[in-house]
C-alpha positions as CSV (number, residue, x, y, z in Angstrom):
1,M,109.3,47.4,89.0
2,K,109.8,44.2,91.0
3,K,109.8,44.3,94.7
4,S,113.4,42.9,94.8
5,K,114.6,45.7,92.6
6,I,112.8,48.3,94.7
7,T,114.4,46.9,97.8
8,L,117.9,46.9,96.2
9,L,117.4,50.4,94.9
10,L,116.4,51.5,98.4
11,K,119.6,49.9,99.9
12,I,121.8,51.7,97.3
13,I,120.1,55.1,98.0
14,L,120.7,54.4,101.7
15,V,124.4,53.7,101.3
16,I,124.7,57.0,99.3
17,L,122.9,58.8,102.0
18,I,125.1,57.4,104.8
19,V,128.3,58.3,103.0
20,Y,127.1,61.8,102.1
21,N,125.9,62.4,105.6
22,C,129.1,61.2,107.2
23,I,131.1,63.7,104.9
24,S,128.7,66.5,105.8
25,I,128.9,65.7,109.6
26,I,132.7,66.0,109.5
27,S,132.4,69.3,107.5
28,C,129.9,70.9,109.9
29,I,131.9,69.9,113.0
30,N,135.0,71.7,111.5
31,K,133.0,74.6,110.4
32,K,133.6,78.0,112.1
33,E,130.9,79.1,114.5
34,F,129.9,82.4,112.8
35,N,130.4,83.8,109.4
36,K,130.7,87.3,108.3
37,D,130.1,86.7,104.6
38,K,128.1,89.2,102.7
39,L,124.4,88.5,103.0
40,D,121.6,89.4,100.7
41,N,119.7,92.4,102.0
42,I,116.3,90.9,101.3
43,G,114.6,87.9,102.9
44,T,111.4,86.4,104.2
45,I,110.6,86.4,107.9
46,T,109.8,82.8,108.9
47,N,109.7,83.2,112.7
48,L,109.3,86.2,115.0
49,K,109.3,86.6,118.7
50,K,108.7,89.9,120.7
51,T,110.3,90.7,124.0
52,E,110.2,93.8,126.1
53,N,112.9,95.6,124.3
54,K,113.7,93.8,121.1
55,I,112.2,91.7,118.3
56,V,113.9,88.4,117.4
57,L,113.5,87.2,113.8
58,T,114.5,84.2,111.7
59,I,115.0,85.2,108.1
60,N,115.4,83.1,105.1
61,S,117.6,84.9,102.7
62,N,120.5,83.4,100.7
63,K,121.2,81.9,104.1
64,K,119.3,81.3,107.3
65,I,119.8,84.3,109.5
66,L,119.0,85.1,113.2
67,A,118.2,88.8,113.4
68,Y,117.5,91.3,116.2
69,I,115.6,94.6,115.9
70,S,115.9,96.9,119.0
71,N,113.6,99.8,120.0
72,S,111.4,99.6,116.9
73,K,108.1,101.4,117.0
74,T,106.7,99.0,114.3
75,S,107.1,95.3,113.9
76,P,107.3,93.2,110.8
77,L,105.1,90.1,110.5
78,I,105.7,86.4,109.7
79,G,105.7,86.1,105.9
80,D,106.8,89.6,105.3
81,V,109.6,90.0,102.7
82,I,111.8,92.9,104.0
83,N,114.8,94.8,102.6
84,Y,117.1,95.5,105.5
85,K,120.3,97.1,106.5
86,Y,122.4,95.3,109.2
87,E,125.5,95.0,111.2
88,Y,127.0,91.7,112.5
89,K,126.2,90.8,116.1
90,D,128.8,89.3,118.3
91,I,127.5,86.4,120.3
92,N,129.0,86.2,123.7
93,N,128.9,82.5,124.3
94,T,129.9,82.2,127.9
95,Y,130.6,78.5,127.5
96,I,131.5,76.7,130.8
97,I,132.9,73.2,130.5
98,N,130.1,70.6,130.0
99,S,127.3,73.2,130.0
100,F,124.9,74.6,127.3
101,N,126.8,75.7,124.2
102,Y,124.9,78.4,122.4
103,D,127.1,78.1,119.3
104,N,126.2,74.5,118.9
105,Y,122.5,75.3,119.5
106,L,122.6,77.8,116.7
107,K,124.4,75.3,114.5
108,S,121.5,72.8,115.2
109,L,119.2,75.4,113.7
110,N,121.6,75.7,110.7
111,I,122.3,79.3,111.7
112,Y,125.7,80.8,111.1
113,N,124.9,84.4,110.7
114,V,123.7,86.6,113.6
115,I,122.9,90.3,112.8
116,N,121.4,93.4,114.2
117,I,119.0,95.1,111.8
118,T,119.5,98.8,111.8
119,S,116.7,99.7,109.4
120,Y,114.2,97.8,107.3
121,K,111.4,98.2,104.7
122,K,108.7,95.8,103.8
123,V,108.8,95.1,100.0
124,G,106.4,92.1,99.7
125,K,104.7,89.1,101.3
126,N,105.3,85.4,100.9
127,K,101.9,83.9,100.7
128,L,103.3,80.5,101.7
129,Y,103.5,81.7,105.3
130,K,99.9,83.1,105.4
131,L,98.5,80.1,107.2
132,K,101.5,79.9,109.6
133,K,101.0,83.7,110.5
134,Y,97.3,83.0,111.1
135,I,98.0,80.1,113.5
136,I,100.8,82.0,115.3
137,D,98.6,85.0,115.8
138,R,95.9,82.9,117.2
139,I,98.4,81.3,119.7
140,D,99.8,84.6,120.7
141,S,96.3,85.8,121.6
142,K,95.7,83.0,124.1
143,K,96.4,83.1,127.8
144,S,97.7,79.6,127.7
145,R,100.1,80.3,124.8
146,N,103.2,79.1,126.7
147,Y,101.9,75.6,126.7
148,I,100.4,75.7,123.2
149,Y,103.8,76.6,121.8
150,A,105.5,73.9,123.8
151,F,103.1,71.0,123.1
152,L,102.2,71.8,119.6
153,L,105.4,73.4,118.2
154,S,108.1,72.1,120.6
155,D,109.0,75.6,121.6
156,K,109.7,75.7,125.3
157,S,111.2,79.3,125.3
158,Y,107.9,80.8,126.6
159,I,107.9,78.7,129.7
160,D,109.5,80.2,132.9
161,S,113.0,78.8,133.4
162,N,112.3,77.7,137.0
163,V,109.3,75.7,135.8
164,K,111.4,74.2,133.0
165,D,114.0,73.2,135.5
166,S,111.4,71.3,137.5
167,Y,110.4,69.4,134.4
168,N,114.0,68.6,133.7
169,F,114.6,67.5,137.3
170,N,111.6,65.2,137.3
171,G,112.6,63.7,133.9
172,I,109.5,64.6,132.0
173,S,110.7,67.5,129.9
174,H,110.3,65.4,126.8
175,M,106.5,65.6,127.3
176,L,106.8,69.3,126.4
177,C,107.8,68.4,122.9
178,V,105.8,66.8,120.1
179,S,106.8,63.2,119.9
180,G,105.8,60.1,117.8
181,F,103.3,59.2,120.6
182,H,101.5,62.6,120.1
183,I,101.4,62.1,116.4
184,Y,100.0,58.6,116.5
185,F,97.5,59.8,119.0
186,L,96.4,62.6,116.7
187,L,96.4,60.2,113.7
188,N,94.0,57.8,115.6
189,I,91.6,60.6,116.4
190,L,91.6,61.8,112.8
191,K,91.1,58.1,111.4
192,S,88.3,57.6,114.0
193,L,86.5,60.7,112.7
194,F,86.8,59.8,109.1
195,N,85.6,56.3,109.8
196,K,82.6,57.6,111.8
197,F,81.6,59.8,108.8
198,K,82.4,57.0,106.4
199,I,84.8,59.0,104.3
200,K,86.7,57.0,101.7
201,K,90.2,55.9,102.7
202,Y,92.1,57.6,99.9
203,I,90.4,60.9,100.6
204,S,91.1,60.7,104.3
205,G,94.7,59.6,103.6
206,I,95.2,62.7,101.4
207,F,93.7,64.9,104.0
208,I,95.8,63.4,106.8
209,F,99.0,63.7,104.7
210,I,98.4,67.4,103.9
211,F,97.5,68.1,107.6
212,L,100.7,66.5,108.9
213,L,102.8,68.2,106.2
214,T,101.2,71.6,107.1
215,Y,101.8,70.8,110.8
216,L,105.6,70.1,110.0
217,F,105.8,73.4,108.1
218,I,104.3,75.5,110.9
219,S,106.7,73.7,113.5
220,D,109.7,74.4,111.3
221,F,110.1,70.8,110.6
222,S,111.0,70.0,114.2
223,I,113.2,66.9,114.4
224,S,110.8,64.8,116.5
225,L,107.9,65.6,114.2
226,S,109.9,64.9,111.2
227,R,111.1,61.6,112.5
228,A,107.5,60.6,113.4
229,F,106.1,61.7,110.0
230,L,108.8,59.9,108.0
231,L,108.6,56.8,110.0
232,Y,104.8,56.6,109.7
233,Y,104.6,57.1,106.0
234,L,107.6,54.9,105.1
235,N,106.1,52.1,107.2
236,C,102.8,52.6,105.3
237,I,104.5,52.3,102.0
238,N,106.4,49.2,103.1
239,K,103.1,47.6,104.3
240,S,100.9,48.7,101.4
241,L,103.4,47.4,98.7
242,D,104.3,44.4,100.8
243,L,108.0,45.1,100.3
244,K,109.0,43.3,103.6
245,I,111.8,45.8,104.2
246,N,113.4,45.3,107.6
247,K,112.2,47.8,110.2
248,Y,115.8,48.8,111.1
249,I,116.5,49.6,107.4
250,I,113.5,52.0,107.4
251,Y,114.7,53.4,110.8
252,I,118.2,54.1,109.3
253,L,116.7,55.6,106.2
254,V,114.5,58.0,108.3
255,L,117.6,59.0,110.4
256,N,119.6,59.8,107.2
257,L,116.7,61.7,105.6
258,C,116.5,64.0,108.7
259,L,120.2,64.5,108.6
260,L,120.0,65.3,104.9
261,N,117.5,68.0,105.7
262,N,119.8,69.5,108.3
263,T,123.1,67.9,109.2
264,H,123.7,70.3,112.0
265,T,120.9,68.6,114.1
266,I,123.6,66.3,115.5
267,F,124.3,69.2,117.8
268,N,120.7,69.0,119.1
269,T,120.1,66.8,122.2
270,G,116.5,66.4,121.0
271,F,117.9,64.6,117.9
272,W,119.7,62.0,120.0
273,Y,116.8,61.5,122.4
274,T,114.1,61.1,119.6
275,F,116.2,58.6,117.5
276,S,117.6,56.5,120.4
277,L,114.3,56.1,122.1
278,S,112.4,55.4,118.9
279,F,115.1,52.8,117.9
280,F,114.7,50.8,121.1
281,L,110.9,51.3,121.0
282,I,110.7,49.6,117.7
283,S,113.0,46.9,119.0
284,Y,110.8,46.4,122.2
285,E,108.5,43.4,122.1
286,N,105.9,42.8,124.7
287,N,103.3,40.1,123.9
288,E,101.0,41.1,126.8
289,K,97.6,42.5,126.0
290,Q,97.1,46.1,126.3
291,S,97.1,46.7,130.0
292,F,98.2,48.9,132.8
293,K,101.0,46.5,133.6
294,K,102.2,46.6,130.0
295,K,102.4,50.4,130.2
296,I,104.3,50.3,133.5
297,N,106.8,47.8,131.9
298,L,107.2,50.0,128.8
299,S,107.7,53.1,131.0
300,I,110.4,51.3,133.0
301,F,112.1,50.2,129.8
302,M,112.1,53.6,128.2
303,F,113.4,55.1,131.4
304,I,116.4,52.5,131.3
305,V,116.9,53.5,127.7
306,S,117.0,57.2,128.4
307,I,119.5,56.9,131.3
308,P,122.8,56.9,129.2
309,L,121.8,60.0,127.2
310,T,120.4,61.7,130.3
311,I,123.7,61.3,132.3
312,Y,125.7,62.3,129.2
313,F,123.9,65.5,128.7
314,N,122.3,66.3,132.1
315,Y,124.6,64.5,134.5
316,Q,121.8,63.4,136.8
317,I,118.8,61.1,136.9
318,N,115.7,61.1,139.1
319,L,114.6,57.6,140.2
320,L,111.0,58.7,140.3
321,T,110.9,59.5,136.7
322,V,109.3,56.2,135.9
323,I,106.3,57.0,138.2
324,Y,106.1,60.6,136.9
325,N,106.0,59.4,133.3
326,I,103.1,57.1,134.0
327,I,101.1,59.7,136.0
328,F,101.7,62.6,133.6
329,L,101.5,60.6,130.3
330,Y,97.7,60.3,130.5
331,L,97.3,63.9,131.6
332,V,99.5,65.2,128.7
333,C,98.4,63.0,125.9
334,Y,94.7,62.7,126.7
335,I,93.9,66.1,128.1
336,I,96.6,68.8,127.7
337,Y,97.7,67.9,124.1
338,P,94.1,67.8,122.7
339,L,93.2,71.0,124.5
340,C,96.1,72.8,123.0
341,F,94.5,72.3,119.5
342,I,91.0,73.2,120.6
343,S,92.4,76.2,122.5
344,I,93.6,77.9,119.3
345,F,90.0,78.3,118.3
346,S,88.1,78.3,121.6
347,N,88.5,80.8,124.5
348,I,86.7,78.4,126.9
349,A,89.2,75.6,126.1
350,D,92.0,78.2,126.5
351,I,90.8,79.0,130.1
352,V,90.6,75.3,130.9
353,L,94.0,74.6,129.5
354,L,95.5,77.5,131.6
355,K,94.1,76.2,134.8
356,I,95.3,72.6,134.1
357,S,98.8,73.7,133.0
358,R,99.2,75.8,136.2
359,F,98.3,72.8,138.2
360,F,100.7,70.8,136.1
361,E,103.4,73.4,137.0
362,L,102.6,73.6,140.7
363,V,102.7,69.7,141.1
364,N,106.0,69.5,139.3
365,I,107.6,72.2,141.2
366,K,106.6,70.5,144.5
367,L,107.9,67.2,143.2
368,S,111.2,68.7,142.2
369,D,111.9,69.4,145.9
370,L,112.3,65.7,146.5
371,N,116.1,65.7,146.2
372,M,116.6,62.3,147.9
373,F,115.8,60.4,144.7
374,K,118.3,62.5,142.5
375,I,121.5,60.7,141.5
376,V,124.4,62.9,140.1
377,F,126.8,61.3,137.6
378,P,130.1,62.7,136.3
379,K,130.2,63.2,132.5
380,P,130.8,59.7,131.1
381,N,133.2,58.8,128.2
382,I,131.2,58.3,125.0
383,V,132.5,54.8,124.8
384,M,130.7,54.0,128.0
385,I,127.5,55.3,126.6
386,I,127.8,53.1,123.5
387,F,128.6,50.1,125.7
388,L,125.4,50.8,127.9
389,Y,123.3,50.8,124.7
390,L,124.9,47.7,123.4
391,L,123.9,46.0,126.7
392,I,120.3,47.2,126.2
393,F,120.2,45.8,122.6
394,L,121.7,42.5,123.8
395,Y,119.1,42.2,126.5
396,L,116.3,42.8,123.9
397,K,117.8,40.1,121.8
398,Y,118.6,37.4,124.3
399,K,116.4,38.3,127.4
400,K,119.2,37.3,129.9
401,N,118.9,39.0,133.3
402,K,122.7,38.9,133.6
403,I,122.9,41.6,131.0
404,I,120.8,44.0,133.2
405,I,123.3,43.2,136.1
406,F,126.1,44.3,133.8
407,Y,124.2,47.5,132.9
408,I,123.8,48.4,136.5
409,L,127.4,47.6,137.3
410,T,128.5,49.9,134.4
411,L,126.4,52.7,135.8
412,I,128.1,52.1,139.2
413,V,131.5,52.3,137.6
414,I,130.6,55.6,135.8
415,K,129.3,57.0,139.1
416,Y,132.3,56.2,141.2
417,L,135.2,55.9,139.0
418,I,136.1,59.6,139.4
419,Y,136.8,59.0,143.1
420,F,139.8,56.9,142.2
421,D,141.4,59.6,140.1
422,S,144.6,60.6,141.9
423,S,144.9,63.9,139.9
424,S,144.3,67.4,141.4
425,Y,142.5,69.9,139.3
426,V,142.1,73.7,139.2
427,Y,139.4,75.0,136.8
428,F,139.1,78.6,135.9
429,L,135.6,78.9,134.5
430,N,134.5,81.2,131.8
431,V,131.9,83.3,133.7
432,S,132.2,86.4,131.4
433,Q,133.3,89.6,133.2
434,G,133.6,87.9,136.6
435,D,135.7,85.3,138.5
436,M,135.3,81.7,139.4
437,A,137.8,79.1,140.2
438,V,137.2,75.4,141.4
439,Y,140.0,73.5,143.1
440,I,139.5,69.8,143.5
441,T,142.0,67.8,145.4
442,S,143.0,64.2,144.4
443,N,140.4,61.5,144.7
444,H,137.7,64.3,145.2
445,R,138.6,64.5,148.9
446,S,138.1,68.3,148.9
447,V,136.2,70.6,146.7
448,N,136.9,74.4,147.0
449,V,135.2,77.2,145.1
450,I,136.9,80.6,144.8
451,D,134.2,83.2,143.7
452,T,131.2,82.5,141.7
453,G,130.7,85.1,138.9
454,G,127.5,87.1,138.9
455,L,124.1,87.1,137.3
456,E,124.4,90.6,136.1
457,Y,126.6,89.6,133.3
458,N,124.9,86.3,132.1
459,K,121.3,85.4,133.1
460,Y,122.1,81.7,132.3
461,L,125.3,81.6,134.3
462,Y,124.2,79.7,137.3
463,K,122.7,76.8,135.3
464,N,125.9,76.5,133.4
465,I,127.9,76.5,136.7
466,E,125.6,73.9,138.1
467,S,126.0,71.7,135.0
468,F,129.8,71.8,135.3
469,L,129.8,71.0,139.0
470,H,127.5,68.1,138.3
471,S,129.7,66.9,135.4
472,V,132.6,66.5,137.7
473,S,130.5,64.8,140.3
474,I,130.3,67.7,142.8
475,K,127.4,67.7,145.2
476,K,129.3,69.2,148.2
477,I,131.4,72.2,148.5
478,D,133.9,72.0,151.3
479,N,135.0,75.6,151.2
480,L,133.3,78.5,149.4
481,I,135.7,81.4,149.4
482,I,134.6,84.8,148.5
483,S,137.5,87.1,147.4
484,H,135.3,90.2,148.0
485,G,131.8,91.4,147.9
486,D,131.4,92.6,144.3
487,N,128.6,91.0,142.3
488,D,130.8,89.7,139.5
489,H,132.7,87.7,142.2
490,M,129.9,86.5,144.5
491,G,126.6,87.1,142.6
492,E,125.9,83.4,142.4
493,A,126.9,82.5,146.0
494,I,123.3,82.3,147.1
495,N,122.3,79.9,144.3
496,L,125.3,77.7,145.2
497,V,124.4,77.6,148.9
498,N,120.8,76.9,148.1
499,N,121.5,74.1,145.7
500,F,124.7,72.4,147.0
501,K,125.8,71.4,150.5
502,V,128.3,74.0,151.6
503,E,130.4,73.2,154.6
504,K,131.7,76.7,155.3
505,V,132.1,80.1,153.7
506,I,135.2,82.4,153.9
507,F,134.9,86.1,153.5
508,N,137.5,88.8,153.1
509,C,138.6,91.5,155.5
510,G,136.6,94.6,156.0
511,E,133.0,95.5,156.6
512,F,130.2,93.3,155.0
513,N,128.4,95.0,152.2
514,D,124.7,94.4,151.2
515,L,125.5,91.4,149.0
516,E,127.6,89.7,151.8
517,K,124.9,90.4,154.4
518,D,122.3,88.8,152.2
519,L,124.4,85.7,151.9
520,I,125.1,85.7,155.7
521,K,121.4,85.7,156.4
522,L,121.1,82.5,154.3
523,L,124.1,80.9,156.0
524,D,122.6,81.7,159.4
525,K,119.3,80.2,158.3
526,K,121.0,77.0,157.1
527,K,123.5,77.0,160.1
528,I,126.5,77.1,157.8
529,P,129.6,78.5,159.6
530,Y,131.5,81.4,158.0
531,Y,134.6,83.3,158.7
532,S,136.4,86.4,157.6
533,C,139.9,87.8,157.5
534,I,141.5,84.5,158.2
535,K,145.2,83.7,157.6
536,E,145.2,80.1,156.5
537,L,142.9,77.2,155.6
538,N,143.7,73.5,155.7
539,I,142.8,71.8,152.4
540,D,143.4,68.0,152.4
541,N,147.2,67.7,152.4
542,S,147.9,71.3,151.7
543,K,147.0,74.8,152.8
544,L,145.5,78.0,151.4
545,Y,147.4,81.1,152.6
546,F,145.5,84.3,152.8
547,L,148.1,87.0,152.2
548,Q,145.8,90.1,152.5
549,T,144.7,90.7,156.1
550,K,145.0,94.4,156.2
551,E,141.8,96.5,156.0
552,Y,141.4,99.2,153.3
553,D,138.7,101.6,152.6
554,N,137.6,99.9,149.4
555,E,136.3,96.5,148.5
556,N,138.9,95.7,145.8
557,D,141.9,96.2,147.9
558,N,140.3,94.2,150.7
559,S,140.2,91.2,148.3
560,N,141.4,87.9,149.6
561,V,144.7,87.1,147.9
562,I,145.4,83.4,148.2
563,Y,148.6,81.5,147.8
564,T,148.8,77.6,147.7
565,E,151.1,74.9,146.6
566,I,149.6,71.8,144.9
567,N,151.9,68.9,144.4
568,G,154.9,71.3,144.2
569,Y,153.2,73.7,141.8
570,K,152.5,77.2,143.2
571,F,149.1,78.9,142.5
572,M,148.1,82.5,143.4
573,F,144.6,84.0,143.2
574,M,144.5,87.8,143.2
575,G,140.8,88.7,143.3
576,D,140.5,92.4,142.5
577,A,143.4,93.5,144.5
578,S,145.2,96.6,143.1
579,S,148.8,97.5,142.9
580,T,148.5,99.0,146.5
581,T,147.8,95.5,147.8
582,E,150.5,94.1,145.6
583,K,153.1,96.4,147.1
584,E,151.9,95.6,150.7
585,I,152.2,91.8,149.9
586,L,155.7,92.2,148.4
587,D,156.9,94.1,151.5
588,K,155.4,91.6,153.8
589,Y,156.3,88.2,152.1
590,N,159.2,86.7,150.3
591,L,157.3,85.1,147.5
592,P,158.6,82.3,145.2
593,D,158.1,82.2,141.4
594,I,154.5,81.5,140.8
595,D,153.5,78.7,138.3
596,V,149.9,79.8,137.8
597,L,148.6,83.4,138.5
598,K,145.0,84.3,138.5
599,V,145.5,87.9,137.3
600,G,144.0,90.6,139.5
601,H,140.9,92.7,138.6
602,H,140.4,91.1,135.1
603,G,143.6,92.5,133.7
604,S,142.8,96.1,134.7
605,K,145.5,98.8,134.7
606,T,145.0,99.2,138.4
607,S,146.5,95.8,139.0
608,S,149.5,93.6,137.9
609,S,152.1,96.3,138.3
610,K,155.4,95.6,136.5
611,E,157.2,95.4,139.9
612,F,154.8,92.8,141.3
613,I,154.9,90.6,138.1
614,N,158.6,90.7,137.8
615,D,158.9,89.6,141.5
616,I,156.5,86.7,141.3
617,N,157.5,85.8,137.8
618,P,154.4,83.7,136.7
619,K,154.7,80.9,134.3
620,Y,151.0,80.9,133.3
621,S,148.7,83.9,133.7
622,I,144.9,83.5,133.7
623,I,142.8,86.6,132.9
624,S,139.1,86.1,133.6
625,V,137.4,88.6,131.4
626,G,134.2,89.1,129.4
627,K,134.2,89.3,125.6
628,N,134.0,92.9,124.4
629,N,133.5,94.0,127.9
630,R,132.7,97.8,128.4
631,Y,135.7,98.3,130.6
632,G,138.4,97.6,128.0
633,H,139.9,94.7,130.0
634,P,142.6,93.4,129.8
635,N,144.8,96.6,129.7
636,K,147.6,96.6,127.1
637,E,150.2,97.6,129.6
638,V,149.1,94.7,131.8
639,L,149.5,92.3,128.9
640,N,152.9,93.7,128.3
641,N,153.8,93.2,131.9
642,L,152.7,89.5,131.6
643,S,154.4,89.0,128.2
644,D,157.1,86.6,129.7
645,S,154.3,84.2,130.8
646,K,151.9,82.1,128.8
647,I,148.6,84.1,129.0
648,Y,145.2,82.4,128.9
649,R,142.0,84.5,128.6
650,T,138.5,83.2,129.2
651,D,137.1,85.6,126.5
652,L,139.5,83.9,124.0
653,D,140.2,80.5,125.3
654,G,137.0,79.8,127.3
655,S,137.4,77.8,130.5
656,I,140.9,76.6,131.4
657,M,141.8,73.5,133.3
658,F,145.0,72.8,135.1
659,K,145.6,69.0,135.9
660,I,148.3,67.8,138.2
661,R,149.1,64.1,137.8
662,N,152.2,62.4,138.7
663,N,153.9,65.6,139.5
664,K,153.3,66.9,136.0
665,L,151.2,70.0,135.1
666,Q,148.8,69.7,132.1
667,V,146.8,72.6,130.6
668,E,143.6,72.2,128.6
669,T,141.3,74.9,127.3
670,Y,137.5,74.6,126.5
671,A,136.6,77.3,124.0
672,P,133.1,77.4,122.7
């Protein structure tokens, strides 16, 4: 076939792929999160992870399935074909606005079915997974397995969350994944070995192809590995056949081939990073000889390229990332990465890798304490991100310094535009079986947090809260108000005080319990003022009125009950106050009709009495409640009492935002 015909055929195939993938993307975006269709009762175990009280499996059946086995005396193995009985598992995706979305994460793995296996029986073995099982068993036996999983298989789940946070903060978390750089480094080593032993090129080529394909299979065809593999071999074909196909055509073809394999990878942040960085890397031209200066220039350029995605997904950048990338690049690529391969088969290398990785962790944790170089951005509009990348592309094409100035100015606009927003906001965050509300006055003049949720109900809760606060450009909390001392209302208070500048803290009436005392110790240490049992609090141009100032013999009835008026709209936050407190408040105050009521005690039958609800006549009722909670909240009688209002529930509607702009109240929900 003539080269021109090959090129034309390739372009036709590319157009077909683009059209098909666009249709598939629209379909998977609109697809429901989890199916409960009938599944085959037999499948092959492709992945397996053991924790203290359960086994997590990935099963290839008629569909890809995530499965859990609890309290099992025996464990299946990778490659086992099992016959199993199951029940569907509800995923409690406590999605807070602009934070990690577990549903989308499962989508990116092409998983729409999550089950609990009640019983199983091994009925065979899939020999295709024999090598993978051997490698995984070898890795599991190593002391440094956390980093072998990360650097070789792009699986960071074994690394401690605090350590991962330090890598994210320092902007080097991408080094914990296999990238094109690692692959090309590995290829150069293999080629050097083959050349040294004078092995024929076609034999070495076949071996390298089989090796990389096996590597892809063991890593479950990770997106970064797949991209590097396809890009390398398509470029090889282009060069060997002298097709002279444009490098951008090859890039677009690789992108579409990866989407063809799994369209749902569009929900994976790694997909966007690997393809955006690789696109600008192939566009980057630097005629300098291989030198340290060239590496610095490349590092600075790649940092600039990564900024738009970083502020879109993580809402913060670290100005020292450029330096860290240069320092750690050599350590990771020339020492840690090769040691990971060797450690699989060598105990000595395993010990060396363990010591180096611990040093790597320690240095990163220390460096992550340098907060002065961190810049927090609000979540930008996607149009702004596209514009930033357009500016980078134009700079590469025309090399005009004015374009860089426009790039910096755009970042400044993204950073500070939010402070010109004259709207006021009240967010009710989906913190599962707990309470948290954030009130932001117009132009961000004052930020007030009422309750914090609690770690007991969601171990990732604080990270999601932090992501949300950063996404709305919050670095300082003017008033942290604790309705009362229960864990589901103040469990994350210490984390907030440790990670955000808090001006003052307000407690409720009554004696301090152990949780409150622990928080007070930290406040004293940081010299943050705190008050209890106050009557009112000035907030910008309005006030918060604390209606409950009587002391009861239980924490719930001592809850702060807060009333405020925002641009003419009346809000009321009930904490966990019971009908006893409600009656005292009705007797003491002549309350107007309430526009937005944060319902007391998660909709428990002990609160929201018919007399109280009829008196305040709420227009909107917010119930902060966990999905399928063990308390049976909200109570049916309470829902009946609230039936004349519009009810929003965090278990059904996710986080809820009330926006007051030009004296109009707007409501938005953010379901998973």
